[in-house]
Backbone of each chain as ProteinMPNN parsed JSONL, in Angstrom:
{"seq_chain_A": "MKFAIQVNEGPYQHQASDSAYHFTKAALEKGHECFRVFFYHDGVLNGTRLTTPPQDDRNVVNNWVELAEKYDLDLVVCVAAAQRRGIVDEGEAERNGKDATNIAPRFRISGLGQLVEAAIQCEKLVVFGD", "coords_chain_A": {"N_chain_A": [[90.522, 129.372, 128.181], [88.659, 127.179, 130.227], [88.061, 123.828, 129.976], [86.091, 120.785, 129.69], [85.949, 117.331, 128.779], [83.82, 114.885, 127.397], [83.709, 111.502, 126.685], [82.008, 109.125, 124.913], [82.248, 106.726, 123.602], [83.735, 103.582, 122.568], [87.256, 102.854, 121.832], [87.825, 101.688, 119.294], [85.504, 101.465, 117.907], [84.193, 103.645, 117.042], [84.594, 107.006, 115.876], [84.764, 108.834, 117.882], [86.55, 108.869, 120.163], [89.032, 109.357, 118.998], [88.492, 111.841, 117.805], [87.976, 113.358, 120.1], [90.46, 113.171, 121.356], [92.166, 114.493, 119.489], [90.988, 117.014, 119.537], [91.352, 117.742, 122.244], [94.163, 117.719, 122.438], [94.824, 119.744, 120.583], [93.64, 121.919, 121.867], [95.071, 122.048, 124.283], [97.601, 122.565, 123.297], [97.188, 125.107, 122.451], [97.162, 126.412, 124.787], [94.953, 126.302, 126.426], [93.001, 125.158, 129.275], [92.509, 121.897, 130.391], [90.16, 120.535, 132.352], [89.145, 118.033, 132.996], [88.858, 114.713, 131.594], [86.192, 112.784, 130.881], [85.177, 109.499, 130.773], [82.568, 107.686, 129.542], [79.816, 105.339, 129.347], [80.425, 103.082, 126.602], [82.8, 104.352, 126.325], [84.489, 103.903, 128.458], [86.086, 101.829, 127.727], [88.325, 102.888, 126.653], [90.1, 102.909, 128.655], [91.629, 100.642, 129.28], [94.662, 99.02, 129.881], [95.375, 96.752, 128.565], [94.813, 96.777, 125.919], [95.864, 96.02, 122.661], [96.595, 96.993, 119.806], [97.355, 96.337, 116.262], [100.77, 96.923, 115.224], [101.01, 98.828, 113.214], [98.823, 100.376, 113.49], [97.085, 103.116, 115.053], [97.499, 103.647, 118.569], [95.031, 104.066, 120.571], [94.511, 104.124, 123.313], [97.1, 104.43, 124.433], [97.687, 106.912, 123.295], [96.044, 108.644, 124.778], [97.13, 108.188, 127.319], [99.749, 109.131, 127.023], [99.246, 111.799, 126.416], [98.083, 112.581, 128.774], [100.221, 112.279, 130.496], [101.966, 114.223, 129.591], [100.523, 116.627, 129.969], [99.458, 116.441, 132.473], [96.797, 115.375, 132.8], [93.458, 114.733, 134.023], [92.098, 111.761, 133.833], [89.106, 110.222, 133.853], [87.184, 107.39, 134.542], [83.921, 106.183, 134.306], [82.445, 104.562, 137.028], [80.218, 102.761, 137.174], [79.726, 102.149, 134.506], [82.202, 101.043, 133.954], [82.301, 98.758, 135.594], [80.363, 97.157, 134.388], [81.652, 96.621, 131.996], [84.024, 95.431, 132.579], [86.313, 96.927, 133.344], [88.847, 97.422, 135.502], [90.283, 98.493, 138.547], [92.633, 98.393, 141.325], [91.149, 98.817, 143.69], [88.506, 98.278, 142.882], [88.789, 95.622, 142.085], [89.259, 94.397, 144.488], [86.916, 95.035, 145.905], [84.968, 93.749, 144.374], [85.785, 91.144, 144.237], [87.571, 90.272, 142.195], [90.167, 88.766, 140.146], [92.109, 90.176, 138.846], [93.492, 93.233, 137.459], [93.0, 95.906, 135.093], [93.203, 98.567, 134.496], [94.397, 101.389, 132.753], [97.533, 103.201, 133.011], [97.451, 106.442, 134.51], [94.737, 106.689, 134.267], [91.709, 106.814, 136.222], [89.167, 105.316, 138.255], [85.972, 106.483, 138.896], [83.002, 108.196, 140.102], [79.837, 109.342, 138.633], [79.478, 111.833, 139.634], [81.825, 113.156, 139.208], [81.649, 113.937, 136.595], [79.549, 115.737, 136.7], [80.685, 117.635, 138.397], [82.762, 118.505, 136.744], [81.286, 119.705, 134.715], [80.21, 121.824, 136.114], [82.472, 123.216, 137.01], [83.759, 124.01, 134.692], [84.046, 126.166, 131.788], [83.243, 125.201, 129.356], [81.758, 122.19, 128.247], [82.551, 119.593, 126.244], [81.1, 117.225, 124.252], [81.737, 114.029, 122.972], [80.809, 111.502, 120.724], [77.969, 109.22, 120.483]], "CA_chain_A": [[89.257, 128.69, 128.468], [88.74, 125.935, 130.994], [87.075, 122.956, 129.347], [86.066, 119.364, 130.042], [85.612, 116.477, 127.637], [83.116, 113.635, 127.681], [83.867, 110.523, 125.595], [80.943, 108.128, 125.12], [82.391, 105.567, 122.7], [84.95, 102.779, 122.648], [88.334, 103.373, 120.999], [87.913, 101.168, 117.924], [84.138, 101.269, 117.428], [83.623, 104.941, 116.673], [85.671, 107.994, 115.755], [84.641, 109.81, 118.973], [87.72, 108.985, 121.026], [90.06, 110.029, 118.196], [88.102, 113.252, 117.688], [88.164, 113.977, 121.426], [91.899, 113.258, 121.575], [92.733, 115.561, 118.651], [90.477, 118.298, 120.052], [92.011, 118.029, 123.524], [95.559, 118.019, 122.143], [94.884, 121.07, 119.951], [93.289, 122.934, 122.882], [96.184, 122.157, 125.234], [98.704, 123.221, 122.579], [96.859, 126.536, 122.378], [97.277, 126.994, 126.128], [93.721, 126.174, 127.203], [93.125, 124.248, 130.419], [91.568, 120.77, 130.409], [89.872, 120.206, 133.748], [88.946, 116.586, 133.143], [88.267, 113.935, 130.494], [85.322, 111.793, 131.519], [84.849, 108.393, 129.869], [81.257, 107.203, 129.956], [79.29, 104.28, 128.474], [81.522, 102.299, 126.037], [84.029, 105.153, 126.419], [85.369, 103.364, 129.507], [87.01, 100.875, 127.1], [89.571, 103.625, 126.39], [90.921, 102.919, 129.862], [92.291, 99.376, 129.617], [96.051, 98.967, 129.407], [95.582, 95.495, 127.836], [94.589, 97.018, 124.49], [97.07, 95.787, 121.871], [96.297, 97.061, 118.372], [98.512, 96.044, 115.413], [101.792, 97.966, 115.357], [100.856, 99.91, 112.232], [97.58, 101.112, 113.788], [97.236, 104.035, 116.187], [97.107, 103.078, 119.864], [94.185, 105.126, 121.127], [94.703, 104.157, 124.772], [98.399, 105.055, 124.71], [97.604, 108.338, 122.955], [95.491, 109.333, 125.951], [98.076, 108.083, 128.437], [100.874, 110.042, 126.755], [98.758, 113.192, 126.537], [97.872, 112.817, 130.219], [101.538, 112.448, 131.122], [102.537, 115.506, 129.175], [99.768, 117.781, 130.474], [98.893, 116.093, 133.775], [95.337, 115.337, 132.647], [92.663, 113.878, 134.904], [91.297, 110.857, 132.995], [88.205, 109.548, 134.785], [86.322, 106.354, 133.973], [82.688, 106.02, 135.105], [82.535, 103.287, 137.744], [79.128, 101.83, 136.839], [79.997, 101.703, 133.132], [83.418, 100.232, 134.018], [81.963, 97.449, 136.174], [79.651, 96.377, 133.363], [82.525, 96.273, 130.861], [85.242, 94.772, 133.035], [87.465, 97.812, 133.54], [89.051, 97.154, 136.923], [91.512, 98.922, 139.235], [92.843, 97.555, 142.513], [90.024, 98.979, 144.615], [87.339, 97.577, 142.33], [89.09, 94.188, 142.108], [89.079, 93.955, 145.876], [85.502, 95.176, 146.262], [84.118, 92.821, 143.629], [86.367, 89.803, 144.249], [88.156, 89.93, 140.892], [91.542, 88.297, 140.306], [93.05, 90.949, 138.027], [93.137, 94.621, 137.14], [93.433, 96.26, 133.733], [93.129, 100.018, 134.281], [95.614, 101.951, 132.147], [98.145, 104.244, 133.837], [96.909, 107.809, 134.431], [93.268, 106.637, 134.364], [91.177, 106.421, 137.521], [87.741, 104.984, 138.231], [85.213, 107.264, 139.876], [81.564, 108.235, 139.84], [79.221, 110.332, 137.754], [79.648, 113.136, 140.285], [82.993, 113.79, 138.606], [81.188, 114.584, 135.355], [78.751, 116.897, 137.126], [81.629, 118.64, 138.89], [83.461, 119.067, 135.58], [80.356, 120.599, 134.023], [80.057, 123.03, 136.943], [83.741, 123.936, 137.125], [84.31, 124.429, 133.404], [83.264, 127.062, 130.929], [82.674, 124.415, 128.245], [81.831, 120.729, 128.26], [82.414, 119.164, 124.858], [80.721, 115.81, 124.269], [82.075, 113.279, 121.761], [80.163, 110.195, 120.673], [76.522, 109.259, 120.275]], "C_chain_A": [[89.544, 127.429, 129.273], [87.654, 125.005, 130.455], [87.158, 121.538, 129.911], [85.566, 118.594, 128.825], [84.843, 115.264, 128.14], [83.247, 112.734, 126.459], [82.904, 109.366, 125.859], [81.137, 106.829, 124.345], [83.72, 104.853, 122.903], [85.977, 103.226, 121.617], [88.339, 102.88, 119.552], [86.541, 100.891, 117.309], [83.632, 102.511, 116.708], [84.773, 105.934, 116.622], [85.753, 108.906, 116.989], [85.908, 109.985, 119.807], [88.873, 109.67, 120.29], [89.751, 111.526, 118.091], [88.37, 113.983, 118.992], [89.646, 114.172, 121.72], [92.501, 114.417, 120.768], [92.254, 116.942, 119.111], [91.235, 118.691, 121.315], [93.462, 118.447, 123.308], [95.687, 119.429, 121.547], [94.608, 122.171, 120.975], [94.434, 123.14, 123.862], [97.37, 122.867, 124.575], [98.46, 124.712, 122.423], [96.907, 127.208, 123.755], [95.996, 126.964, 126.941], [93.909, 125.128, 128.293], [92.059, 123.157, 130.352], [91.361, 120.331, 131.855], [89.773, 118.698, 133.945], [88.492, 115.973, 131.812], [87.478, 112.82, 131.158], [84.897, 110.758, 130.484], [83.601, 107.687, 130.387], [80.775, 106.136, 128.948], [80.459, 103.428, 127.932], [82.85, 103.065, 126.04], [84.989, 104.645, 127.476], [86.4, 102.389, 128.916], [88.297, 101.556, 126.623], [90.555, 103.484, 127.538], [91.523, 101.577, 130.241], [93.7, 99.323, 129.028], [96.335, 97.692, 128.61], [95.333, 95.631, 126.334], [95.892, 96.858, 123.712], [96.73, 95.818, 120.384], [97.525, 96.674, 117.552], [99.497, 97.223, 115.433], [101.645, 99.113, 114.364], [99.549, 100.672, 112.41], [97.855, 102.049, 114.957], [96.824, 103.319, 117.462], [96.35, 104.157, 120.635], [94.398, 105.258, 122.634], [96.021, 104.861, 125.107], [98.421, 106.531, 124.346], [97.1, 109.139, 124.152], [96.487, 109.337, 127.105], [99.218, 109.09, 128.247], [100.461, 111.505, 126.88], [98.583, 113.558, 128.011], [99.201, 113.025, 130.935], [102.125, 113.814, 130.812], [101.846, 116.689, 129.848], [99.123, 117.537, 131.833], [97.358, 116.108, 133.75], [94.698, 114.425, 133.687], [91.743, 113.035, 134.018], [90.425, 110.007, 133.913], [87.267, 108.602, 134.043], [85.106, 106.193, 134.885], [82.649, 104.624, 135.73], [81.452, 102.295, 137.323], [79.313, 101.264, 135.431], [81.203, 100.762, 133.117], [83.127, 98.84, 134.566], [81.28, 96.562, 135.141], [80.607, 95.831, 132.305], [83.868, 95.694, 131.292], [86.469, 95.658, 133.026], [87.688, 97.883, 135.048], [90.351, 97.778, 137.422], [91.624, 98.113, 140.525], [91.681, 97.616, 143.499], [88.8, 98.199, 144.173], [87.547, 96.063, 142.347], [88.831, 93.635, 143.509], [87.602, 93.955, 146.256], [84.644, 94.106, 145.613], [84.693, 91.409, 143.525], [86.919, 89.371, 142.901], [89.64, 89.62, 141.061], [92.561, 89.098, 139.487], [92.582, 92.395, 137.899], [93.589, 94.901, 135.715], [93.421, 97.761, 133.477], [94.471, 100.528, 133.75], [96.206, 103.005, 133.088], [97.52, 105.6, 133.531], [95.38, 107.826, 134.435], [92.879, 106.339, 135.805], [89.677, 106.177, 137.374], [87.038, 105.809, 139.294], [83.766, 107.394, 139.413], [81.124, 109.369, 138.927], [79.312, 111.754, 138.326], [80.814, 113.912, 139.698], [82.646, 114.497, 137.3], [80.405, 115.847, 135.695], [79.675, 118.012, 137.605], [82.368, 119.313, 137.726], [82.569, 120.064, 134.85], [80.182, 121.907, 134.787], [81.322, 123.887, 136.899], [84.231, 124.544, 135.81], [83.415, 125.412, 132.683], [82.572, 126.251, 129.838], [82.83, 122.934, 128.517], [81.587, 120.271, 126.826], [82.219, 117.652, 124.847], [81.045, 115.165, 122.926], [81.42, 111.907, 121.826], [78.663, 110.346, 120.578], [75.767, 109.217, 121.595]], "O_chain_A": [[90.522, 126.719, 129.038], [86.472, 125.347, 130.473], [88.154, 121.149, 130.522], [84.863, 119.129, 127.968], [85.173, 114.69, 129.178], [82.94, 113.143, 125.339], [82.977, 108.711, 126.899], [80.297, 105.932, 124.415], [84.7, 105.448, 123.352], [85.632, 103.895, 120.643], [88.816, 103.591, 118.668], [86.431, 100.173, 116.315], [82.743, 102.427, 115.861], [85.808, 105.725, 117.255], [86.71, 109.668, 117.127], [86.297, 111.109, 120.124], [89.604, 110.467, 120.878], [90.632, 112.367, 118.267], [88.919, 115.084, 118.997], [90.048, 115.201, 122.262], [93.257, 115.225, 121.308], [93.009, 117.913, 119.08], [91.701, 119.823, 121.445], [93.937, 119.408, 123.914], [96.548, 120.208, 121.956], [95.252, 123.22, 120.961], [94.738, 124.274, 124.234], [98.057, 123.666, 125.211], [99.402, 125.491, 122.279], [96.716, 128.418, 123.871], [95.943, 127.534, 128.031], [94.838, 124.322, 128.25], [90.864, 123.444, 130.267], [92.278, 119.82, 132.498], [90.258, 118.158, 134.939], [87.83, 116.63, 131.008], [88.031, 112.012, 131.905], [84.329, 111.099, 129.447], [83.573, 107.166, 131.503], [81.284, 106.059, 127.83], [81.374, 103.085, 128.681], [83.904, 102.482, 125.785], [86.186, 104.923, 127.404], [87.449, 102.148, 129.513], [89.25, 100.88, 126.233], [91.712, 103.887, 127.42], [91.896, 101.377, 131.397], [93.899, 99.553, 127.835], [97.416, 97.555, 128.038], [95.611, 94.708, 125.568], [96.902, 97.476, 124.049], [96.592, 94.762, 119.766], [98.636, 96.679, 118.084], [99.101, 98.371, 115.633], [102.092, 100.23, 114.624], [99.202, 101.516, 111.584], [98.757, 101.801, 115.757], [95.917, 102.487, 117.451], [96.944, 105.034, 121.261], [94.458, 106.367, 123.165], [96.063, 105.761, 125.945], [99.095, 107.322, 125.006], [97.658, 110.181, 124.495], [96.668, 110.349, 127.782], [99.601, 109.801, 129.176], [101.217, 112.339, 127.38], [98.887, 114.672, 128.438], [99.304, 113.835, 131.857], [102.707, 114.468, 131.677], [102.506, 117.646, 130.253], [98.32, 118.35, 132.29], [96.714, 116.766, 134.568], [95.316, 113.474, 134.166], [90.734, 113.529, 133.514], [90.932, 109.171, 134.661], [86.643, 108.973, 133.049], [85.252, 106.08, 136.102], [82.804, 103.623, 135.031], [81.739, 101.113, 137.135], [79.093, 100.078, 135.186], [81.226, 99.795, 132.355], [83.651, 97.85, 134.055], [81.578, 95.373, 135.031], [80.412, 94.734, 131.783], [84.752, 95.49, 130.46], [87.566, 95.184, 132.729], [86.821, 98.35, 135.786], [91.4, 97.615, 136.798], [90.794, 97.241, 140.784], [91.28, 96.601, 144.068], [88.139, 97.544, 144.979], [86.608, 95.306, 142.591], [88.263, 92.556, 143.68], [87.101, 93.001, 146.851], [83.699, 93.608, 146.224], [84.151, 90.57, 142.807], [86.751, 88.218, 142.507], [90.295, 90.122, 141.975], [93.738, 88.741, 139.44], [91.433, 92.726, 138.191], [94.462, 94.21, 135.19], [93.612, 98.186, 132.338], [95.534, 100.146, 134.238], [95.482, 103.627, 133.866], [97.109, 105.856, 132.4], [94.787, 108.893, 134.593], [93.629, 105.687, 136.53], [89.014, 106.741, 136.504], [87.456, 105.833, 140.452], [83.364, 106.764, 138.435], [81.913, 110.219, 138.515], [79.232, 112.74, 137.593], [80.816, 115.143, 139.682], [83.251, 115.506, 136.939], [80.575, 116.889, 135.062], [79.481, 119.181, 137.269], [82.571, 120.527, 137.724], [83.022, 121.125, 134.421], [80.024, 122.97, 134.186], [81.259, 125.11, 136.771], [85.026, 125.485, 135.815], [82.21, 125.489, 132.922], [81.451, 126.568, 129.438], [83.883, 122.473, 128.957], [80.526, 120.536, 126.26], [83.047, 116.898, 125.357], [80.677, 115.685, 121.872], [81.469, 111.232, 122.855], [78.139, 111.46, 120.589], [74.536, 109.242, 121.603]]}, "seq_chain_B": "MSELHTVNKSPFEKNSLETCLRLSKAGSSILLYEDAVYGALKNTVITDLVSSAAGDRKVYVLEPDLKARGLSADRVIEGVEMVDYAGFVDLVDASNKVQAWV", "coords_chain_B": {"N_chain_B": [[78.496, 136.359, 121.885], [77.689, 133.135, 120.974], [75.851, 130.087, 120.358], [77.496, 126.955, 119.8], [76.88, 124.388, 117.625], [77.427, 120.972, 117.321], [77.681, 118.446, 114.891], [77.787, 115.039, 114.143], [77.069, 112.972, 112.489], [76.39, 111.512, 109.275], [74.071, 113.092, 107.061], [72.737, 111.34, 105.524], [72.435, 109.138, 106.935], [71.276, 109.635, 109.35], [68.908, 111.864, 110.957], [69.981, 113.993, 112.357], [71.43, 116.275, 111.527], [69.563, 117.66, 109.96], [67.649, 118.189, 111.955], [69.14, 119.812, 113.65], [69.603, 121.977, 111.915], [67.038, 122.888, 111.652], [66.34, 123.719, 114.209], [68.345, 125.359, 115.278], [69.438, 128.666, 116.164], [69.448, 131.844, 114.416], [72.597, 133.311, 113.853], [74.031, 131.538, 115.315], [76.617, 128.968, 115.431], [77.555, 126.17, 113.427], [79.147, 123.099, 113.427], [80.313, 120.651, 111.276], [81.444, 117.442, 111.608], [83.377, 114.354, 111.721], [81.357, 111.768, 110.279], [79.486, 113.631, 109.497], [80.574, 115.396, 107.745], [79.816, 114.771, 105.193], [77.523, 116.148, 104.849], [78.313, 118.629, 104.071], [78.723, 118.757, 101.422], [78.471, 119.68, 97.935], [75.722, 119.399, 95.587], [73.95, 117.428, 96.674], [71.042, 115.892, 98.238], [70.689, 117.347, 100.523], [71.999, 119.693, 100.245], [70.784, 122.237, 99.562], [69.435, 122.893, 101.903], [71.508, 123.168, 103.748], [72.987, 125.209, 102.548], [71.134, 127.331, 102.697], [70.95, 127.604, 105.445], [73.487, 128.51, 105.953], [73.221, 131.115, 105.367], [72.194, 132.699, 107.538], [73.495, 131.612, 109.68], [76.705, 130.483, 110.832], [78.394, 128.059, 109.103], [80.555, 125.366, 109.504], [83.129, 123.045, 108.514], [85.009, 120.188, 109.382], [88.194, 119.937, 108.321], [90.256, 117.843, 108.443], [88.636, 115.576, 108.742], [87.196, 115.587, 106.372], [89.271, 115.109, 104.572], [90.105, 112.601, 105.455], [88.142, 111.067, 104.458], [88.524, 111.142, 101.815], [87.546, 113.368, 100.484], [87.556, 116.285, 98.605], [88.377, 119.812, 98.905], [87.15, 121.331, 96.934], [84.673, 120.28, 96.618], [83.083, 121.193, 98.584], [80.304, 123.029, 99.807], [79.736, 126.405, 98.855], [80.349, 129.038, 101.089], [80.433, 127.501, 103.286], [82.745, 127.043, 105.756], [86.073, 125.807, 106.054], [87.716, 124.222, 108.761], [90.476, 123.361, 110.941], [91.571, 121.176, 113.684], [92.515, 123.027, 115.545], [91.037, 125.207, 114.803], [88.504, 124.265, 115.441], [88.759, 124.234, 118.214], [88.955, 127.001, 118.616], [86.372, 127.751, 117.842], [84.828, 126.584, 119.862], [85.843, 127.983, 122.024], [84.978, 130.548, 121.403], [82.256, 130.392, 121.683], [79.285, 130.415, 123.783], [78.15, 128.141, 124.714], [78.261, 124.58, 124.016], [76.553, 122.47, 121.925], [76.01, 119.161, 121.391], [74.746, 117.361, 118.745], [73.442, 114.376, 118.756]], "CA_chain_B": [[78.634, 134.942, 122.225], [76.582, 132.346, 120.444], [75.99, 128.649, 120.578], [78.114, 126.105, 118.781], [76.232, 123.082, 117.472], [78.292, 120.012, 116.633], [76.953, 117.327, 114.285], [78.812, 114.036, 113.819], [76.535, 111.878, 111.659], [76.01, 111.83, 107.908], [72.63, 113.338, 106.906], [72.152, 110.211, 104.779], [72.345, 108.035, 107.89], [70.514, 110.059, 110.521], [68.379, 113.199, 110.675], [70.443, 114.973, 113.356], [71.805, 117.542, 110.881], [68.305, 118.345, 109.628], [67.054, 118.691, 113.213], [69.99, 120.919, 114.077], [69.364, 123.128, 111.028], [65.678, 123.373, 111.901], [66.161, 124.288, 115.554], [69.393, 126.305, 115.679], [69.034, 130.063, 115.987], [70.288, 132.711, 113.585], [73.761, 133.827, 114.587], [74.794, 130.456, 115.949], [77.576, 128.289, 114.558], [77.347, 124.718, 113.283], [80.347, 122.413, 112.94], [80.1, 119.302, 110.764], [82.684, 116.676, 111.708], [83.189, 112.912, 111.517], [80.586, 111.492, 109.059], [78.638, 114.771, 109.127], [81.209, 116.164, 106.664], [79.061, 114.513, 103.957], [76.489, 117.187, 104.777], [78.909, 119.88, 103.582], [79.042, 118.601, 99.993], [77.593, 120.209, 96.887], [74.955, 118.468, 94.733], [73.27, 116.335, 97.374], [69.66, 116.262, 98.576], [70.671, 118.224, 101.699], [72.798, 120.881, 99.93], [70.01, 123.487, 99.625], [69.13, 123.167, 103.309], [72.751, 123.635, 104.387], [73.285, 126.518, 101.944], [70.263, 128.386, 103.229], [71.343, 127.81, 106.85], [74.73, 129.291, 105.95], [72.862, 132.522, 105.209], [72.091, 133.436, 108.818], [74.357, 130.958, 110.658], [78.011, 130.155, 110.272], [78.546, 126.609, 109.003], [81.955, 124.964, 109.369], [83.358, 121.61, 108.325], [86.348, 119.83, 109.878], [88.98, 119.532, 107.143], [90.887, 116.514, 108.563], [87.625, 114.532, 108.54], [86.927, 115.568, 104.925], [90.421, 114.461, 103.931], [90.118, 111.19, 105.844], [87.124, 110.383, 103.641], [88.874, 111.328, 100.404], [86.716, 114.433, 99.908], [88.398, 117.462, 98.396], [87.814, 121.106, 99.282], [86.302, 121.91, 95.867], [83.32, 119.688, 96.678], [82.369, 121.788, 99.722], [79.341, 124.091, 99.508], [80.262, 127.747, 99.079], [79.796, 129.632, 102.311], [80.8, 126.609, 104.397], [84.166, 127.301, 105.994], [86.839, 124.66, 106.553], [88.568, 124.472, 109.935], [91.204, 122.204, 111.469], [91.238, 121.001, 115.104], [92.765, 124.302, 116.244], [89.863, 126.028, 114.5], [87.433, 123.67, 116.257], [88.98, 124.766, 119.567], [88.587, 128.424, 118.593], [84.904, 127.842, 117.786], [84.339, 126.281, 121.218], [86.271, 129.101, 122.871], [84.201, 131.752, 121.066], [80.826, 130.183, 121.927], [78.979, 130.368, 125.217], [77.95, 126.723, 125.036], [78.416, 123.653, 122.896], [75.478, 121.484, 121.902], [76.305, 118.035, 120.492], [73.529, 116.715, 118.204], [73.844, 112.978, 118.603]], "C_chain_B": [[77.416, 134.172, 121.726], [76.815, 130.877, 120.746], [76.758, 127.997, 119.437], [77.385, 124.767, 118.785], [77.211, 122.16, 116.762], [77.436, 118.846, 116.136], [77.988, 116.317, 113.794], [78.313, 112.9, 112.936], [76.18, 112.373, 110.265], [74.502, 112.077, 107.839], [71.935, 112.227, 106.133], [72.012, 108.976, 105.663], [71.34, 108.361, 108.989], [69.986, 111.458, 110.257], [68.867, 114.268, 111.647], [70.856, 116.303, 112.723], [70.554, 118.341, 110.528], [67.664, 118.951, 110.859], [67.828, 119.899, 113.711], [69.714, 122.161, 113.236], [67.988, 123.73, 111.287], [65.594, 124.161, 113.202], [67.213, 125.321, 115.967], [68.977, 127.73, 115.331], [69.977, 130.803, 115.044], [71.432, 133.243, 114.437], [74.586, 132.744, 115.248], [75.737, 129.81, 114.924], [77.3, 126.788, 114.554], [78.625, 124.11, 112.731], [79.987, 120.996, 112.517], [81.425, 118.559, 110.85], [82.337, 115.186, 111.687], [82.325, 112.698, 110.256], [79.669, 112.644, 108.638], [79.279, 115.624, 108.037], [80.505, 115.914, 105.318], [77.946, 115.545, 103.77], [77.005, 118.501, 104.222], [79.159, 119.844, 102.081], [77.986, 119.214, 99.076], [76.837, 119.057, 96.209], [74.438, 117.233, 95.47], [71.855, 116.806, 97.728], [69.596, 117.227, 99.765], [71.367, 119.57, 101.422], [72.015, 122.19, 100.103], [69.729, 123.897, 101.064], [70.36, 123.745, 104.026], [73.118, 125.021, 103.854], [72.431, 127.611, 102.543], [70.566, 128.639, 104.704], [72.583, 128.689, 106.931], [74.453, 130.775, 105.733], [72.829, 133.278, 106.523], [72.837, 132.749, 109.965], [75.714, 130.693, 110.006], [78.142, 128.624, 110.256], [80.02, 126.285, 108.714], [82.03, 123.461, 109.128], [84.807, 121.316, 108.728], [87.166, 119.213, 108.73], [89.657, 118.169, 107.297], [89.885, 115.37, 108.336], [87.172, 114.449, 107.083], [88.017, 114.765, 104.231], [90.446, 112.966, 104.222], [89.139, 110.373, 105.013], [87.363, 110.591, 102.152], [88.078, 112.417, 99.72], [87.555, 115.703, 99.786], [87.622, 118.754, 98.672], [86.875, 121.662, 98.217], [84.897, 121.308, 95.831], [82.463, 120.307, 97.779], [81.499, 122.956, 99.259], [79.971, 125.463, 99.772], [79.576, 128.386, 100.273], [80.02, 128.746, 103.518], [82.32, 126.699, 104.558], [84.871, 126.062, 106.549], [87.692, 125.076, 107.749], [89.349, 123.195, 110.266], [90.867, 122.073, 112.966], [91.471, 122.285, 115.914], [91.589, 125.257, 116.017], [88.636, 125.569, 115.275], [87.535, 124.225, 117.689], [88.568, 126.241, 119.637], [87.071, 128.615, 118.57], [84.296, 127.589, 119.161], [84.626, 127.461, 122.141], [85.375, 130.322, 122.65], [82.71, 131.608, 121.371], [80.541, 130.18, 123.425], [78.55, 128.98, 125.665], [78.052, 125.864, 123.792], [77.328, 122.592, 122.995], [75.829, 120.38, 120.904], [74.978, 117.399, 120.06], [73.864, 115.263, 117.903], [72.666, 112.089, 118.196]], "O_chain_B": [[76.272, 134.518, 122.022], [77.837, 130.488, 121.311], [76.684, 128.419, 118.283], [77.286, 124.101, 119.815], [77.764, 122.519, 115.722], [76.584, 118.329, 116.859], [78.948, 116.683, 113.114], [79.059, 111.959, 112.662], [75.727, 113.504, 110.091], [73.73, 111.362, 108.479], [70.707, 112.166, 106.085], [71.546, 107.924, 105.227], [70.644, 107.479, 109.493], [70.54, 112.178, 109.426], [68.253, 115.329, 111.76], [70.65, 117.357, 113.326], [70.49, 119.547, 110.765], [67.191, 120.087, 110.825], [67.24, 120.89, 114.141], [69.603, 123.265, 113.769], [67.797, 124.939, 111.155], [64.868, 125.151, 113.291], [66.992, 126.079, 116.911], [68.271, 127.973, 114.352], [71.143, 130.44, 114.893], [71.243, 133.583, 115.605], [75.708, 132.991, 115.692], [75.659, 130.075, 113.724], [76.866, 126.219, 115.555], [79.132, 124.545, 111.697], [79.425, 120.23, 113.3], [82.415, 118.976, 110.25], [81.167, 114.807, 111.643], [82.541, 113.383, 109.256], [79.132, 112.628, 107.53], [78.615, 116.485, 107.46], [80.586, 116.743, 104.411], [77.488, 115.776, 102.651], [76.215, 119.4, 103.93], [79.735, 120.777, 101.521], [76.797, 119.258, 99.391], [77.262, 117.903, 96.256], [74.488, 116.123, 94.94], [71.517, 117.975, 97.539], [68.563, 117.856, 99.993], [71.331, 120.474, 102.257], [72.511, 123.137, 100.713], [69.774, 125.077, 101.409], [70.251, 124.69, 104.808], [73.512, 125.901, 104.62], [72.927, 128.691, 102.864], [70.452, 129.774, 105.168], [72.724, 129.504, 107.842], [75.349, 131.603, 105.895], [73.373, 134.378, 106.621], [72.82, 133.238, 111.094], [75.839, 130.682, 108.782], [78.012, 127.98, 111.296], [80.636, 126.85, 107.811], [81.124, 122.709, 109.488], [85.711, 122.101, 108.446], [86.865, 118.123, 108.244], [89.635, 117.389, 106.346], [90.246, 114.323, 107.801], [86.805, 113.375, 106.606], [87.746, 113.876, 103.424], [90.767, 112.16, 103.348], [89.278, 109.157, 104.876], [86.513, 110.26, 101.325], [87.942, 112.403, 98.497], [88.186, 116.137, 100.75], [86.391, 118.778, 98.672], [85.921, 122.373, 98.533], [84.034, 121.783, 95.092], [81.278, 119.999, 97.904], [81.912, 123.763, 98.425], [80.65, 125.661, 100.779], [78.36, 128.279, 100.436], [79.824, 129.18, 104.653], [83.074, 126.46, 103.614], [84.333, 125.361, 107.406], [88.308, 126.142, 107.748], [88.933, 122.091, 109.912], [89.984, 122.772, 113.464], [90.724, 122.589, 116.844], [91.197, 126.008, 116.91], [87.826, 126.387, 115.712], [86.537, 124.627, 118.287], [87.919, 126.672, 120.59], [86.548, 129.531, 119.204], [83.369, 128.284, 119.578], [83.778, 127.88, 122.928], [85.053, 131.042, 123.596], [81.975, 132.594, 121.324], [81.443, 129.969, 124.236], [78.582, 128.672, 126.856], [77.943, 126.352, 122.666], [77.196, 121.908, 124.01], [75.932, 120.638, 119.705], [74.189, 116.957, 120.896], [74.505, 114.967, 116.894], [72.834, 110.882, 118.025]]}, "name": "protein", "num_of_chains": 2, "seq": "MKFAIQVNEGPYQHQASDSAYHFTKAALEKGHECFRVFFYHDGVLNGTRLTTPPQDDRNVVNNWVELAEKYDLDLVVCVAAAQRRGIVDEGEAERNGKDATNIAPRFRISGLGQLVEAAIQCEKLVVFGDMSELHTVNKSPFEKNSLETCLRLSKAGSSILLYEDAVYGALKNTVITDLVSSAAGDRKVYVLEPDLKARGLSADRVIEGVEMVDYAGFVDLVDASNKVQAWV"}
């Protein structure tokens, strides 16, 4: 099965990102294909490399990064949601005159069209969050 | 091929499980995960509704989320099947679409 994931919640506010991560990992381990993970609304907060949880807590951001490295996942952050919440890559920093970036490795910022494309290209779109 | 409905909120917090049970068609599957696992328990005000839905639909509950909340398997309504994340994936794979009730 070719599937896509939508994550609508921040990493430490709601269980959605953990649920999405465990689902995606289980699906990839079964040999299914993940076309894209799209982070929308507060879900864009999964894409900052500055997240530093206590050492005895899970690192939700790094979990995604490591999964993306292992399976070459496409982790996409919604640009409009990212601008509102201060998730910045080099292109956005330049465009908006910001003095820093914080996008996590393996994540990229793009538009809602990427979600629509994922929904078209995939057999299943699984939505996590409220 | 049937629909898979996913519910993630406790029925004591939100009415999404009730709405899902009211509107889902016979033959479809319903997965209770995150706080919705409370909807899979015996002896609650929602138990009868879930039990009767399990008659013509398949109702599942995500075991890791039950365990994370300290809820044991013997508290789960009979006819509600426990699955792990791999089972969740299989449910998605076997359905023709997935509807998240948020």
